[in-house]
SEFIZA-3560 file (N, C-alpha, C; in Angstrom, 3 decimals):
REM SEFIZA-3560
<numar><xx>73.878</xx><yy>-27.933</yy><zz>23.441</zz><atom>N</atom></numar>
<numar><xx>74.824</xx><yy>-27.221</yy><zz>22.594</zz><atom>CA</atom></numar>
<numar><xx>76.128</xx><yy>-28.004</yy><zz>22.549</zz><atom>C</atom></numar>
<numar><xx>76.631</xx><yy>-28.255</yy><zz>21.369</zz><atom>N</atom></numar>
<numar><xx>77.872</xx><yy>-28.996</yy><zz>21.187</zz><atom>CA</atom></numar>
<numar><xx>79.052</xx><yy>-28.027</yy><zz>21.199</zz><atom>C</atom></numar>
<numar><xx>80.041</xx><yy>-28.334</yy><zz>22.031</zz><atom>N</atom></numar>
<numar><xx>81.236</xx><yy>-27.500</yy><zz>22.124</zz><atom>CA</atom></numar>
<numar><xx>82.410</xx><yy>-28.326</yy><zz>21.621</zz><atom>C</atom></numar>
<numar><xx>83.114</xx><yy>-27.811</yy><zz>20.628</zz><atom>N</atom></numar>
<numar><xx>84.215</xx><yy>-28.595</yy><zz>20.083</zz><atom>CA</atom></numar>
<numar><xx>85.476</xx><yy>-28.480</yy><zz>20.947</zz><atom>C</atom></numar>
<numar><xx>86.371</xx><yy>-29.425</yy><zz>20.748</zz><atom>N</atom></numar>
<numar><xx>87.591</xx><yy>-29.532</yy><zz>21.554</zz><atom>CA</atom></numar>
<numar><xx>88.483</xx><yy>-28.301</yy><zz>21.389</zz><atom>C</atom></numar>
<numar><xx>88.590</xx><yy>-27.776</yy><zz>20.175</zz><atom>N</atom></numar>
<numar><xx>89.444</xx><yy>-26.617</yy><zz>19.916</zz><atom>CA</atom></numar>
<numar><xx>88.958</xx><yy>-25.395</yy><zz>20.699</zz><atom>C</atom></numar>
<numar><xx>87.638</xx><yy>-25.225</yy><zz>20.759</zz><atom>N</atom></numar>
<numar><xx>87.079</xx><yy>-24.104</yy><zz>21.523</zz><atom>CA</atom></numar>
<numar><xx>87.422</xx><yy>-24.242</yy><zz>23.001</zz><atom>C</atom></numar>
<numar><xx>87.255</xx><yy>-25.428</yy><zz>23.549</zz><atom>N</atom></numar>
<numar><xx>87.537</xx><yy>-25.637</yy><zz>24.970</zz><atom>CA</atom></numar>
<numar><xx>89.015</xx><yy>-25.403</yy><zz>25.272</zz><atom>C</atom></numar>
<numar><xx>89.903</xx><yy>-25.798</yy><zz>24.378</zz><atom>N</atom></numar>
<numar><xx>91.328</xx><yy>-25.562</yy><zz>24.586</zz><atom>CA</atom></numar>
<numar><xx>91.628</xx><yy>-24.068</yy><zz>24.581</zz><atom>C</atom></numar>
<numar><xx>90.925</xx><yy>-23.318</yy><zz>23.763</zz><atom>N</atom></numar>
<numar><xx>91.165</xx><yy>-21.877</yy><zz>23.703</zz><atom>CA</atom></numar>
<numar><xx>90.649</xx><yy>-21.172</yy><zz>24.951</zz><atom>C</atom></numar>
<numar><xx>89.746</xx><yy>-21.792</yy><zz>25.682</zz><atom>N</atom></numar>
<numar><xx>89.166</xx><yy>-21.196</yy><zz>26.880</zz><atom>CA</atom></numar>
<numar><xx>89.970</xx><yy>-21.519</yy><zz>28.142</zz><atom>C</atom></numar>
<numar><xx>91.001</xx><yy>-22.349</yy><zz>28.032</zz><atom>N</atom></numar>
<numar><xx>91.798</xx><yy>-22.698</yy><zz>29.197</zz><atom>CA</atom></numar>
<numar><xx>92.714</xx><yy>-21.546</yy><zz>29.566</zz><atom>C</atom></numar>
<numar><xx>92.923</xx><yy>-21.386</yy><zz>30.858</zz><atom>N</atom></numar>
<numar><xx>93.778</xx><yy>-20.314</yy><zz>31.358</zz><atom>CA</atom></numar>
<numar><xx>95.238</xx><yy>-20.624</yy><zz>31.069</zz><atom>C</atom></numar>
<numar><xx>96.007</xx><yy>-19.578</yy><zz>30.829</zz><atom>N</atom></numar>
<numar><xx>97.442</xx><yy>-19.758</yy><zz>30.640</zz><atom>CA</atom></numar>
<numar><xx>98.182</xx><yy>-19.676</yy><zz>31.971</zz><atom>C</atom></numar>
<numar><xx>97.436</xx><yy>-19.487</yy><zz>33.055</zz><atom>N</atom></numar>
<numar><xx>98.039</xx><yy>-19.459</yy><zz>34.381</zz><atom>CA</atom></numar>
<numar><xx>98.530</xx><yy>-18.094</yy><zz>34.823</zz><atom>C</atom></numar>
<numar><xx>98.448</xx><yy>-17.111</yy><zz>33.955</zz><atom>N</atom></numar>
<numar><xx>98.899</xx><yy>-15.765</yy><zz>34.321</zz><atom>CA</atom></numar>
<numar><xx>97.753</xx><yy>-15.011</yy><zz>34.981</zz><atom>C</atom></numar>
<numar><xx>98.060</xx><yy>-14.331</yy><zz>36.066</zz><atom>N</atom></numar>
<numar><xx>97.079</xx><yy>-13.502</yy><zz>36.757</zz><atom>CA</atom></numar>
<numar><xx>97.498</xx><yy>-12.053</yy><zz>36.553</zz><atom>C</atom></numar>
<numar><xx>96.807</xx><yy>-11.368</yy><zz>35.657</zz><atom>N</atom></numar>
<numar><xx>97.200</xx><yy>-10.014</yy><zz>35.278</zz><atom>CA</atom></numar>
<numar><xx>96.143</xx><yy>-9.034</yy><zz>35.764</zz><atom>C</atom></numar>
<numar><xx>96.588</xx><yy>-8.025</yy><zz>36.483</zz><atom>N</atom></numar>
<numar><xx>95.676</xx><yy>-6.993</yy><zz>36.962</zz><atom>CA</atom></numar>
<numar><xx>95.683</xx><yy>-5.824</yy><zz>35.981</zz><atom>C</atom></numar>
<numar><xx>94.565</xx><yy>-5.128</yy><zz>35.922</zz><atom>N</atom></numar>
<numar><xx>94.450</xx><yy>-3.960</yy><zz>35.062</zz><atom>CA</atom></numar>
<numar><xx>94.084</xx><yy>-2.772</yy><zz>35.929</zz><atom>C</atom></numar>
<numar><xx>94.812</xx><yy>-1.691</yy><zz>35.783</zz><atom>N</atom></numar>
<numar><xx>94.535</xx><yy>-0.474</yy><zz>36.537</zz><atom>CA</atom></numar>
<numar><xx>94.138</xx><yy>0.626</yy><zz>35.562</zz><atom>C</atom></numar>
<numar><xx>92.915</xx><yy>1.087</yy><zz>35.683</zz><atom>N</atom></numar>
<numar><xx>92.430</xx><yy>2.157</yy><zz>34.811</zz><atom>CA</atom></numar>
<numar><xx>93.267</xx><yy>3.427</yy><zz>34.994</zz><atom>C</atom></numar>
<numar><xx>93.726</xx><yy>3.659</yy><zz>36.220</zz><atom>N</atom></numar>
<numar><xx>94.515</xx><yy>4.861</yy><zz>36.506</zz><atom>CA</atom></numar>
<numar><xx>95.884</xx><yy>4.831</yy><zz>35.825</zz><atom>C</atom></numar>
<numar><xx>96.446</xx><yy>3.635</yy><zz>35.655</zz><atom>N</atom></numar>
<numar><xx>97.778</xx><yy>3.503</yy><zz>35.061</zz><atom>CA</atom></numar>
<numar><xx>97.742</xx><yy>3.201</yy><zz>33.565</zz><atom>C</atom></numar>
<numar><xx>96.554</xx><yy>3.079</yy><zz>32.996</zz><atom>N</atom></numar>
<numar><xx>96.413</xx><yy>2.701</yy><zz>31.593</zz><atom>CA</atom></numar>
<numar><xx>96.854</xx><yy>3.828</yy><zz>30.669</zz><atom>C</atom></numar>
<numar><xx>97.587</xx><yy>3.448</yy><zz>29.616</zz><atom>N</atom></numar>
<numar><xx>97.937</xx><yy>4.427</yy><zz>28.590</zz><atom>CA</atom></numar>
<numar><xx>96.979</xx><yy>4.253</yy><zz>27.404</zz><atom>C</atom></numar>
<numar><xx>97.187</xx><yy>5.011</yy><zz>26.354</zz><atom>N</atom></numar>
<numar><xx>96.282</xx><yy>4.976</yy><zz>25.202</zz><atom>CA</atom></numar>
<numar><xx>96.219</xx><yy>3.585</yy><zz>24.573</zz><atom>C</atom></numar>
<numar><xx>97.360</xx><yy>2.900</yy><zz>24.473</zz><atom>N</atom></numar>
<numar><xx>97.368</xx><yy>1.548</yy><zz>23.905</zz><atom>CA</atom></numar>
<numar><xx>96.522</xx><yy>0.592</yy><zz>24.741</zz><atom>C</atom></numar>
<numar><xx>96.614</xx><yy>0.715</yy><zz>26.069</zz><atom>N</atom></numar>
<numar><xx>95.810</xx><yy>-0.130</yy><zz>26.954</zz><atom>CA</atom></numar>
<numar><xx>94.320</xx><yy>0.116</yy><zz>26.744</zz><atom>C</atom></numar>
<numar><xx>93.945</xx><yy>1.377</yy><zz>26.632</zz><atom>N</atom></numar>
<numar><xx>92.536</xx><yy>1.723</yy><zz>26.454</zz><atom>CA</atom></numar>
<numar><xx>92.008</xx><yy>1.216</yy><zz>25.113</zz><atom>C</atom></numar>
<numar><xx>92.823</xx><yy>1.306</yy><zz>24.066</zz><atom>N</atom></numar>
<numar><xx>92.413</xx><yy>0.801</yy><zz>22.752</zz><atom>CA</atom></numar>
<numar><xx>92.277</xx><yy>-0.717</yy><zz>22.783</zz><atom>C</atom></numar>
<numar><xx>93.198</xx><yy>-1.394</yy><zz>23.447</zz><atom>N</atom></numar>
<numar><xx>93.127</xx><yy>-2.851</yy><zz>23.563</zz><atom>CA</atom></numar>
<numar><xx>91.887</xx><yy>-3.263</yy><zz>24.347</zz><atom>C</atom></numar>
<numar><xx>91.571</xx><yy>-2.520</yy><zz>25.386</zz><atom>N</atom></numar>
<numar><xx>90.384</xx><yy>-2.812</yy><zz>26.184</zz><atom>CA</atom></numar>
<numar><xx>89.116</xx><yy>-2.637</yy><zz>25.339</zz><atom>C</atom></numar>
<numar><xx>89.072</xx><yy>-1.609</yy><zz>24.523</zz><atom>N</atom></numar>
<numar><xx>87.916</xx><yy>-1.379</yy><zz>23.650</zz><atom>CA</atom></numar>
<numar><xx>87.782</xx><yy>-2.503</yy><zz>22.620</zz><atom>C</atom></numar>
<numar><xx>88.908</xx><yy>-2.937</yy><zz>22.032</zz><atom>N</atom></numar>
<numar><xx>88.868</xx><yy>-4.049</yy><zz>21.076</zz><atom>CA</atom></numar>
<numar><xx>88.380</xx><yy>-5.326</yy><zz>21.752</zz><atom>C</atom></numar>
<numar><xx>88.825</xx><yy>-5.556</yy><zz>22.971</zz><atom>N</atom></numar>
<numar><xx>88.417</xx><yy>-6.746</yy><zz>23.716</zz><atom>CA</atom></numar>
<numar><xx>86.918</xx><yy>-6.736</yy><zz>23.992</zz><atom>C</atom></numar>
<numar><xx>86.400</xx><yy>-5.600</yy><zz>24.400</zz><atom>N</atom></numar>
<numar><xx>84.964</xx><yy>-5.488</yy><zz>24.666</zz><atom>CA</atom></numar>
<numar><xx>84.155</xx><yy>-5.712</yy><zz>23.393</zz><atom>C</atom></numar>
<numar><xx>84.634</xx><yy>-5.173</yy><zz>22.271</zz><atom>N</atom></numar>
<numar><xx>83.939</xx><yy>-5.352</yy><zz>20.994</zz><atom>CA</atom></numar>
<numar><xx>83.956</xx><yy>-6.822</yy><zz>20.577</zz><atom>C</atom></numar>
<numar><xx>85.081</xx><yy>-7.489</yy><zz>20.770</zz><atom>N</atom></numar>
<numar><xx>85.181</xx><yy>-8.909</yy><zz>20.433</zz><atom>CA</atom></numar>
<numar><xx>84.256</xx><yy>-9.740</yy><zz>21.321</zz><atom>C</atom></numar>
<numar><xx>84.194</xx><yy>-9.414</yy><zz>22.599</zz><atom>N</atom></numar>
<numar><xx>83.287</xx><yy>-10.115</yy><zz>23.512</zz><atom>CA</atom></numar>
<numar><xx>81.840</xx><yy>-9.950</yy><zz>23.064</zz><atom>C</atom></numar>
<numar><xx>81.473</xx><yy>-8.735</yy><zz>22.674</zz><atom>N</atom></numar>
<numar><xx>80.104</xx><yy>-8.473</yy><zz>22.227</zz><atom>CA</atom></numar>
<numar><xx>79.783</xx><yy>-9.276</yy><zz>20.968</zz><atom>C</atom></numar>
<numar><xx>80.731</xx><yy>-9.331</yy><zz>20.025</zz><atom>N</atom></numar>
<numar><xx>80.514</xx><yy>-10.120</yy><zz>18.805</zz><atom>CA</atom></numar>
<numar><xx>80.339</xx><yy>-11.594</yy><zz>19.141</zz><atom>C</atom></numar>
<numar><xx>81.151</xx><yy>-12.110</yy><zz>20.044</zz><atom>N</atom></numar>
<numar><xx>81.075</xx><yy>-13.523</yy><zz>20.408</zz><atom>CA</atom></numar>
<numar><xx>79.753</xx><yy>-13.836</yy><zz>21.106</zz><atom>C</atom></numar>
<numar><xx>79.322</xx><yy>-12.951</yy><zz>21.999</zz><atom>N</atom></numar>
<numar><xx>78.047</xx><yy>-13.165</yy><zz>22.689</zz><atom>CA</atom></numar>
<numar><xx>76.889</xx><yy>-13.146</yy><zz>21.690</zz><atom>C</atom></numar>
<numar><xx>76.934</xx><yy>-12.235</yy><zz>20.734</zz><atom>N</atom></numar>
<numar><xx>75.885</xx><yy>-12.163</yy><zz>19.717</zz><atom>CA</atom></numar>
<numar><xx>75.887</xx><yy>-13.427</yy><zz>18.867</zz><atom>C</atom></numar>
<numar><xx>77.058</xx><yy>-13.921</yy><zz>18.531</zz><atom>N</atom></numar>
<numar><xx>77.173</xx><yy>-15.138</yy><zz>17.729</zz><atom>CA</atom></numar>
<numar><xx>76.624</xx><yy>-16.338</yy><zz>18.494</zz><atom>C</atom></numar>
<numar><xx>76.919</xx><yy>-16.411</yy><zz>19.791</zz><atom>N</atom></numar>
<numar><xx>76.454</xx><yy>-17.531</yy><zz>20.608</zz><atom>CA</atom></numar>
<numar><xx>74.932</xx><yy>-17.485</yy><zz>20.786</zz><atom>C</atom></numar>
<numar><xx>74.345</xx><yy>-16.289</yy><zz>20.838</zz><atom>N</atom></numar>
<numar><xx>72.895</xx><yy>-16.156</yy><zz>20.983</zz><atom>CA</atom></numar>
<numar><xx>72.170</xx><yy>-16.683</yy><zz>19.749</zz><atom>C</atom></numar>
<numar><xx>72.772</xx><yy>-16.495</yy><zz>18.570</zz><atom>N</atom></numar>
<numar><xx>72.149</xx><yy>-16.920</yy><zz>17.318</zz><atom>CA</atom></numar>
<numar><xx>72.109</xx><yy>-18.436</yy><zz>17.186</zz><atom>C</atom></numar>
<numar><xx>73.016</xx><yy>-19.122</yy><zz>17.851</zz><atom>N</atom></numar>
<numar><xx>73.086</xx><yy>-20.587</yy><zz>17.707</zz><atom>CA</atom></numar>
<numar><xx>72.076</xx><yy>-21.267</yy><zz>18.517</zz><atom>C</atom></numar>
//
């Protein structure tokens, strides 16, 4: 599988270590988490097709 340079650059860490607490999450956090999970699922499905 060929991985382009732009993709690899996007996968590099920005160096921030951020913790997530379900107990402290507000509605915006929960919506962002749901969007993130949906995006991950789309990306995994796209990668499976290739």
